[in-house]
PLY file of the C-alpha trace (Angstrom):
ply
format ascii 1.0
element vertex 82
property float x
property float y
property float z
element edge 81
property int vertex1
property int vertex2
end_header
37.80 -9.95 -34.81
36.54 -8.83 -31.42
33.66 -6.41 -31.23
33.59 -3.51 -28.81
30.92 -3.77 -26.13
29.17 -0.68 -24.90
28.63 -0.93 -21.16
26.11 0.84 -18.98
26.69 0.99 -15.22
23.36 1.41 -13.47
23.09 1.87 -9.72
19.89 1.23 -7.80
18.85 -1.18 -10.54
16.66 -3.42 -8.37
13.60 -1.12 -8.46
12.11 2.19 -9.48
14.00 4.51 -11.80
17.15 2.34 -11.75
15.17 -0.69 -12.89
13.50 1.33 -15.65
16.90 2.63 -16.78
18.25 -0.95 -16.85
15.36 -2.00 -19.10
15.85 1.03 -21.35
19.58 0.45 -21.82
19.12 -3.31 -22.16
16.53 -2.68 -24.86
19.11 -0.63 -26.75
21.60 -3.51 -26.64
23.99 -2.24 -23.97
25.97 -4.71 -21.89
24.74 -4.07 -18.35
26.55 -3.83 -15.03
23.81 -3.48 -12.43
24.26 -2.63 -8.76
21.93 -2.41 -5.78
22.05 -3.18 -2.10
18.91 -5.34 -2.54
20.44 -8.42 -4.16
17.43 -10.72 -4.77
15.37 -8.25 -6.85
18.59 -7.13 -8.55
19.28 -10.67 -9.72
15.72 -10.86 -11.07
16.24 -7.64 -13.06
19.54 -9.00 -14.43
17.92 -12.26 -15.54
14.99 -10.39 -17.08
17.30 -8.08 -19.06
19.39 -10.99 -20.26
16.38 -13.03 -21.36
14.24 -10.19 -22.72
16.93 -8.25 -24.57
19.61 -10.93 -25.10
22.31 -8.73 -23.54
25.17 -9.69 -21.27
24.45 -8.63 -17.68
26.51 -8.52 -14.51
24.91 -7.83 -11.15
26.60 -6.74 -7.94
24.51 -6.73 -4.78
26.67 -4.22 -2.95
25.72 -1.20 -0.91
27.77 1.53 -2.59
27.27 3.83 0.39
29.85 1.56 2.07
33.13 2.87 0.70
34.91 -0.41 1.32
32.68 -2.13 -1.25
33.27 0.42 -4.00
36.74 -0.94 -4.77
35.26 -4.37 -5.47
32.75 -2.92 -7.91
35.47 -0.92 -9.65
37.59 -4.07 -9.92
34.70 -5.97 -11.45
34.18 -3.18 -13.98
37.84 -3.12 -14.96
38.13 -6.89 -15.26
34.60 -8.33 -15.57
34.28 -12.12 -15.30
33.22 -13.72 -18.53
0 1
1 2
2 3
3 4
4 5
5 6
6 7
7 8
8 9
9 10
10 11
11 12
12 13
13 14
14 15
15 16
16 17
17 18
18 19
19 20
20 21
21 22
22 23
23 24
24 25
25 26
26 27
27 28
28 29
29 30
30 31
31 32
32 33
33 34
34 35
35 36
36 37
37 38
38 39
39 40
40 41
41 42
42 43
43 44
44 45
45 46
46 47
47 48
48 49
49 50
50 51
51 52
52 53
53 54
54 55
55 56
56 57
57 58
58 59
59 60
60 61
61 62
62 63
63 64
64 65
65 66
66 67
67 68
68 69
69 70
70 71
71 72
72 73
73 74
74 75
75 76
76 77
77 78
78 79
79 80
80 81
């Protein structure tokens, strides 16, 4: 029997408030989809959340101010790679 995952989409997750929100939701057991234009620190946050909280994480280093990239993020949310 499959279990339902509760996802949290967090933008700006590479630093500051976004990073804190990622840690808060990860600590509550949410599956995380993290985005930020700053890919290297974003990947570090994703790894930290996965290791610290044992939650599935996906990270997308896209600048969501660029409309052309939003479709890719939406596609990844609808059909996340597993």
